[in-house]
C-alpha positions as CSV (number, residue, x, y, z in Angstrom):
1,M,0.0,0.0,0.0
2,G,1.3,3.5,-1.1
3,I,1.1,6.0,1.5
4,K,2.6,9.5,1.9
5,I,3.5,11.0,5.2
6,G,4.9,14.4,6.2
7,T,6.2,16.4,9.1
8,F,5.8,20.0,9.3
9,N,6.7,22.7,12.2
10,A,3.7,25.0,11.8
11,E,5.3,27.7,13.8
12,N,3.0,28.9,16.5
13,L,-0.2,27.6,15.3
14,F,-2.5,29.2,17.7
15,L,-6.5,30.2,18.2
16,R,-7.7,33.3,19.0
17,Y,-10.9,33.2,21.4
18,K,-13.6,35.5,21.1
19,F,-17.3,36.1,22.0
20,L,-19.8,35.0,19.6
21,A,-22.9,37.2,18.5
22,S,-25.1,34.5,19.5
23,E,-24.9,31.0,21.2
24,R,-23.9,28.1,19.4
25,G,-26.9,25.9,18.9
26,S,-29.5,28.2,20.3
27,M,-32.9,27.9,18.4
28,G,-33.7,31.6,18.7
29,K,-30.4,32.8,18.2
30,K,-29.8,33.7,21.8
31,K,-27.7,36.8,22.0
32,V,-24.3,36.7,24.2
33,D,-23.9,39.2,26.8
34,P,-20.1,39.5,27.5
35,N,-20.7,41.1,30.7
36,K,-22.6,38.3,32.1
37,F,-19.9,35.9,30.8
38,I,-17.2,37.8,32.7
39,K,-19.2,38.2,36.1
40,E,-21.0,34.5,36.1
41,G,-18.8,32.4,34.0
42,G,-20.0,31.5,30.6
43,H,-19.9,28.2,28.9
44,I,-18.1,26.9,25.7
45,N,-21.2,27.8,23.3
46,M,-20.7,31.6,24.1
47,M,-17.2,31.5,22.8
48,G,-15.8,31.2,19.0
49,F,-12.3,30.5,17.6
50,E,-10.1,31.9,14.9
51,I,-6.6,31.0,13.7
52,L,-4.1,33.7,14.5
53,D,-2.6,35.3,11.5
54,E,-5.0,34.3,9.0
55,G,-3.2,35.4,5.9
56,Q,0.0,33.5,7.2
57,R,-2.0,30.3,8.0
58,K,-3.4,30.2,4.5
59,N,0.3,29.8,3.2
60,T,0.9,27.1,6.2
61,A,-2.2,25.3,4.7
62,R,-0.8,25.8,1.3
63,V,2.2,23.6,1.9
64,I,0.0,20.9,3.1
65,L,-2.7,21.1,0.3
66,E,-0.1,21.4,-2.3
67,N,1.6,18.1,-1.4
68,N,-1.6,16.4,-0.3
69,P,0.0,13.7,2.3
70,D,-2.0,11.0,3.8
71,I,-0.7,11.7,7.1
72,I,0.9,15.0,8.3
73,C,2.5,15.4,11.5
74,L,2.6,18.6,13.1
75,Q,4.6,20.7,15.5
76,E,3.8,23.8,17.5
77,V,0.0,23.5,17.6
78,E,-1.8,24.9,20.6
79,N,-4.3,22.3,21.3
80,I,-6.9,19.9,19.8
81,E,-9.5,22.5,18.8
82,T,-6.8,24.5,16.8
83,L,-6.0,21.2,14.9
84,K,-9.6,20.6,14.2
85,Q,-10.3,24.2,13.4
86,F,-7.1,24.3,10.9
87,N,-8.3,21.4,9.0
88,S,-11.9,22.5,8.8
89,N,-11.2,26.3,7.7
90,Y,-8.0,26.0,6.0
91,L,-7.6,22.2,4.7
92,N,-11.1,21.8,3.5
93,R,-11.8,19.1,5.9
94,K,-9.4,16.8,4.2
95,Y,-8.5,15.0,7.4
96,P,-11.3,13.3,9.3
97,Y,-9.0,12.0,12.0
98,A,-7.0,14.2,14.5
99,M,-5.0,13.7,17.6
100,L,-3.2,15.9,20.0
101,I,-2.6,15.2,23.7
102,D,-1.9,18.6,25.6
103,A,1.7,18.1,27.2
104,N,4.2,19.9,29.2
105,D,5.4,22.9,27.4
106,P,4.9,26.3,29.0
107,R,4.3,27.9,25.6
108,Q,1.7,25.3,24.9
109,I,3.1,24.1,21.8
110,D,2.4,20.5,21.1
111,V,2.7,17.8,18.6
112,G,-0.4,16.5,16.7
113,I,-1.5,14.5,13.6
114,L,-3.9,14.8,10.8
115,S,-4.8,11.8,8.9
116,K,-6.9,10.5,6.0
117,L,-6.6,7.0,7.5
118,E,-7.8,5.9,10.7
119,I,-6.0,6.5,13.9
120,G,-5.8,3.4,16.1
121,G,-4.2,2.9,19.4
122,V,-2.6,6.2,20.8
123,Q,0.2,6.5,23.6
124,T,1.4,9.6,25.4
125,H,4.8,9.9,26.7
126,Q,4.7,13.3,28.3
127,F,4.9,11.5,31.9
128,D,8.2,9.8,31.1
129,K,10.7,10.8,33.6
130,D,14.2,10.1,34.5
131,G,16.4,11.3,37.3
132,K,16.5,14.7,36.1
133,G,12.6,15.1,35.5
134,A,10.3,15.0,32.9
135,I,11.9,13.9,29.7
136,F,9.7,15.5,26.8
137,S,8.3,18.9,27.0
138,R,5.9,18.3,24.0
139,D,5.6,14.7,24.0
140,C,6.6,11.7,22.0
141,L,3.4,10.8,20.8
142,E,2.9,7.3,19.7
143,A,0.1,6.6,17.3
144,D,-0.9,3.4,15.1
145,I,-2.6,4.4,11.5
146,L,-4.6,1.7,10.7
147,L,-3.7,0.6,6.9
148,D,-6.8,-1.7,6.3
149,K,-10.5,-1.7,7.8
150,K,-9.6,-4.8,9.8
151,G,-6.7,-3.4,11.8
152,N,-4.3,-6.0,10.7
153,K,-1.8,-4.1,9.2
154,S,-0.8,-0.6,10.9
155,L,2.2,2.0,10.6
156,T,3.2,3.3,13.9
157,L,4.5,6.8,14.0
158,F,6.4,8.6,16.9
159,V,6.0,12.6,16.5
160,N,8.6,14.4,18.4
161,H,9.7,18.2,18.8
162,L,12.8,17.9,20.7
163,K,14.3,20.8,23.1
164,S,14.8,24.2,21.3
165,R,18.3,25.6,21.2
166,L,17.0,28.7,23.1
167,G,19.4,29.1,26.1
168,G,22.5,28.2,24.0
169,E,23.1,25.1,21.7
170,A,25.7,23.3,24.1
171,E,23.3,24.2,27.2
172,T,20.4,22.7,25.6
173,A,21.8,19.6,23.9
174,E,21.8,17.5,27.1
175,K,18.1,17.5,27.2
176,R,17.8,16.7,23.7
177,E,20.2,13.7,24.2
178,R,18.0,12.6,27.1
179,Q,14.9,12.9,24.5
180,A,16.8,11.0,21.8
181,T,17.9,8.2,24.1
182,R,14.2,7.9,25.5
183,I,12.5,7.8,22.0
184,A,15.1,4.7,21.1
185,E,14.1,3.1,24.2
186,I,10.4,3.5,23.6
187,I,10.9,1.8,20.2
188,H,12.7,-1.2,21.9
189,E,10.0,-1.4,24.6
190,R,7.3,-1.4,21.7
191,F,8.8,-3.7,19.2
192,G,11.4,-5.7,21.1
193,S,13.2,-8.5,19.1
194,N,10.9,-7.7,16.3
195,V,12.3,-4.1,15.9
196,K,14.1,-4.9,12.6
197,N,10.8,-6.0,10.9
198,A,8.5,-3.5,12.1
199,N,6.6,-0.8,10.4
200,F,7.1,2.6,12.0
201,A,8.7,6.1,11.5
202,V,10.0,8.9,13.8
203,L,9.2,12.2,12.6
204,G,9.5,16.0,13.7
205,D,11.6,18.8,14.5
206,F,14.8,17.5,16.4
207,N,16.2,21.0,16.5
208,D,19.7,19.9,15.8
209,T,21.9,18.4,12.9
210,P,22.3,14.8,11.9
211,D,26.2,14.9,13.2
212,A,25.1,16.3,16.7
213,R,26.2,14.1,19.3
214,C,22.9,14.5,21.3
215,L,21.0,12.8,18.6
216,K,23.0,9.7,17.8
217,P,21.0,7.7,20.3
218,I,18.1,7.7,17.6
219,L,20.2,8.4,14.5
220,D,23.0,5.6,14.9
221,G,21.6,3.8,11.9
222,S,20.9,0.4,13.6
223,M,17.0,1.0,13.9
224,V,16.2,3.7,11.4
225,E,17.3,5.8,8.1
226,N,17.1,9.5,7.9
227,V,15.6,9.6,4.4
228,V,16.7,13.3,4.0
229,A,20.3,12.0,3.7
230,R,19.2,10.3,0.4
231,L,19.3,13.8,-1.3
232,P,22.4,15.8,-2.5
233,K,24.2,17.2,0.4
234,N,23.3,20.8,-0.6
235,E,19.6,19.9,-0.6
236,Q,19.5,18.4,2.9
237,W,18.5,21.6,4.7
238,T,15.1,22.1,6.3
239,H,15.6,25.3,8.4
240,Y,17.1,28.8,7.5
241,W,18.4,30.3,11.0
242,E,17.9,34.0,10.1
243,A,20.1,35.2,13.2
244,K,23.1,33.4,11.9
245,H,22.3,33.1,8.4
246,E,22.7,29.2,8.5
247,I,21.0,26.3,6.8
248,N,20.7,23.0,8.8
249,Q,18.6,19.9,8.8
250,F,16.5,20.1,12.0
251,D,13.4,18.2,10.4
252,Y,13.3,14.4,10.1
253,I,11.6,11.5,8.8
254,L,13.3,8.5,10.0
255,L,12.0,5.3,8.4
256,S,12.5,1.9,10.3
257,R,14.8,-0.2,8.9
258,A,12.0,-2.5,7.3
259,L,10.4,0.4,5.5
260,S,13.7,1.6,4.4
261,K,14.4,-1.5,2.6
262,K,10.8,-1.8,1.2
263,N,11.6,1.9,0.0
264,P,15.4,1.9,-1.1
265,K,15.2,4.3,-4.1
266,V,12.2,6.6,-3.2
267,L,13.4,10.2,-2.3
268,P,11.8,12.7,0.1
269,K,10.7,16.2,-0.9
270,I,11.5,19.3,1.1
271,E,8.9,22.2,0.7
272,R,10.7,25.5,0.6
273,R,8.0,27.5,-1.4
274,G,6.7,28.7,1.9
275,L,9.9,30.5,3.2
276,A,10.0,34.3,3.2
277,N,12.5,36.0,1.4
278,Y,14.9,36.6,4.1
279,A,15.9,33.0,3.5
280,K,18.4,33.8,1.2
281,A,19.8,30.3,0.5
282,Y,16.6,29.5,-1.3
283,N,16.1,31.4,-4.9
284,G,13.4,29.0,-6.3
285,P,9.8,29.8,-6.5
286,R,7.7,30.9,-3.5
287,F,3.7,30.7,-3.3
288,P,1.8,33.6,-4.0
289,G,1.5,35.9,-1.2
290,V,4.7,34.6,0.5
291,G,7.4,37.4,0.4
292,Q,8.6,39.5,3.3
293,K,8.7,38.2,6.7
294,G,5.5,37.7,8.4
295,T,4.1,36.2,5.3
296,E,5.9,32.9,5.3
297,A,4.2,29.5,6.0
298,S,6.8,28.7,8.7
299,D,10.3,29.2,9.3
300,H,10.7,25.4,9.0
301,C,10.1,23.5,5.6
302,A,7.9,20.7,5.5
303,V,9.2,17.0,4.8
304,F,7.1,14.5,2.7
305,I,7.8,11.1,1.4
306,E,5.6,8.6,-0.4
307,I,6.2,5.0,0.8
308,N,5.1,1.4,0.3
309,T,4.1,-0.4,3.7
């Protein structure tokens, strides 16, 4: 079965909350009194939602619509309602299945999944701890995508957003290493001695480069392949760091060894048309409406690959 998967850091995909003119579902279009809401406490039917930065979010959506993945794994999403509203208002309701579990990040940026295929079992790892406390700020979201109606065949996804470099690259690397180590452990715990035959992929924003020591626990090559490394060296970047004018691979699709062997020659696509024009490393075409800073789809590029499972 052919299936296209993708990962995309949507960069602060948040909702704005607003008072509605009338309560949702009220037969007589009962009007909302904001003062009553504030004084007495209202219910959710008195609130509406809008995605922040509508123009920019149309460009975010276009990255997904133009590539039309069966499953898109997203980072920096505020909550499940944001994910559903984004699908409904910007993605033409293409994805009937959505999954996001609020995690530990103080900025409330979480990882989530939109899928055309049914999502089966789901496991959060936000409560995983070691001697230094919680390991994942934004969860390692484990989800089984059902590839047939009987549920006999599935693809397991591990969606991640590792510790950012804010606070210093060296200072934050230790946290990313703890997270990478735990991801490898989770995979072994899930599949055990069958790990070489398992259908799974690890996706997300790892906030570090493939040669970084902190990512070695998951990138050592024993369990997964970094498919972006199949591209020519100068095409392997997914993020333009404006402050340092650097290009790096921060975004990953890691295929299990079983999936890698089934798809030895398939190349991933890195979607750069959503980058603003300050990203000088990219001089190709951009989506209409993408230009100066503030119009970009994201500061990250999405990565897609179509595979046989």
